[in-house]
N, C-alpha and C positions, 0 to 999 in steps of 0.2 A: 144440941147443936143445931144452929143455924141455916136453913138450908140456904138462904138468899146470898151466903159467902164462898160458896164453893159447892163443888161434887162430888160426892159419896164414892167411895173407892171401891165400889161393888158394880159386877154385871148389870146393863141395863135391865129393869123387872119387864115381864112381858108386857105388846105392848096396850096404851091404854089412853082413853083419850084426858082424864086429870093428869095435869102432873103429881098433883099434891097426892091422889094415889100410888101412884111409882114412888114418891117419897116413902107412902107409909110400908108400901110391901116390901121394900130395898131395905130396913129397920126392921121390921118385925123380928122381935128375937135379937137381934143382933145389936147389942149395945157398946161394943167395942170397938164400931169401924170407924178411922181415923180418916177424917176431910181431907180434902185435898184444895188447896185453895188455887182460887185462882186471880187473886191479886194481890201486891204483896203486903207483906205482915212482918211483925217484930215479935222474935219470939222464940222462945227451943222448941216446942213443940210443935214435932211436925214429920216430914218423909224426904231425905234428901235420898235418892236412885233407890234404896231397896225398903221394901214394906218392915213397917215395924222401927225403922233405922233413922233417925237415932231417938226414936219415942221421943219420951219427958224425962229422960235425964241429962243434966246438964254435963257431966263430962262426957256423954256420948256425942251431943252438939259441937262442945268444944274440940272433939279427936276428929269430928265432920269435917268443921272449917279447918282445922288445920292439913284438914287432908287435902279437900278441894284447892287450898293456898298451897299448897306442895305440886297436887296433878296441874294447877297453872303455871306454875314455875319451869314444868318437865314440857309444858308443852313450849313455853317462847322457847324454851333453850334448845328441844330437837327441830324449831325452825329455826334458830339462829347458827345452829351448831356446824362444823362440816365434819361431820360421821364420815363419809364416804368424798373424796377430792371430787367437785364439778366434772375435771377434765380429766376423771377415770373410765379409761374405755373399755369397752368388752360389756360381755352380759353381764357377769359375775358385782362388776359395776352398779348398774343397772338396775338389777334385782333387789342388790343392797337397799339403793335409795327410794324404791320403791316400797319397801320394805316400813325403811326410816317412813317416809309421806303415810304409808296407810296406817301406820301407829299413831305419827303424829295427829293425825284426821280421826281418828279413832279415840283419841284420850280426847280433844278439844268436842268432837259430839258428848263425850260422856260431860265434862264440863257445861254444855252447852243444858243437856237434863239435867243436872243439879241444878242451872239456873231456873231450869222451869218448877223449881218448885216451890218460887216465886216468896225467899224467905229471904229478906234483905240482907241479914250477916251473910248468907251465902255468895249473893251478886258483891256485896263488898269483898269478903276473898279474891274470889273468882278476878275481879277488875284490879285490886292491887297488887295480886299476884301476876297477873298477864303482864301490871306495867313496872311492878319490881325486875320479873324479867326480863322484859324487852330492856330497861335499865343498864341490868346486869350482864346481856350475853348478847343482849342485840346493837344498844349500843358501841362496843365495842368492834364489833364486826364490822358496823360502816363508818367506825374511822379507820377499819385498815382498807377497808372499799376504796376509801378516798386515795389513801397514801398510795394502794395499786392501779389505781386507775388515773395517775398523773394530776389530777385537780385538786385544787389550792386549797388549802384548810380555810 
């Protein structure tokens, strides 16, 4: 593995004065260490969110892309849906809106971490998922909002 294209997914070595010494110490006897890319790359071999997943399997990579895409759609749906009426009063309504917001933000951060895998395929499906989700869920709500507010179309 070429050290210039990423950093190892191992804990840092004991402090050493030479970067090459640390690199050799990390790889000693460990030939299965996956590399974490620090620049965008095309390819199915990598790690997305979990250690060893999807690995080198094409099928698992496609599954990962589908799941990340669906997750980005879900984030847009949560952002644009009216699960709890904004006019709802009371403590229960406030708690429910807060829980939906917390879920949406948690999923959005999970997507951010997936994009931080630097895999171009993951980046593309997240962007397309958010765009499609907004087109399906958000534009519908923005049209309703303009009708409700009395503004002309």
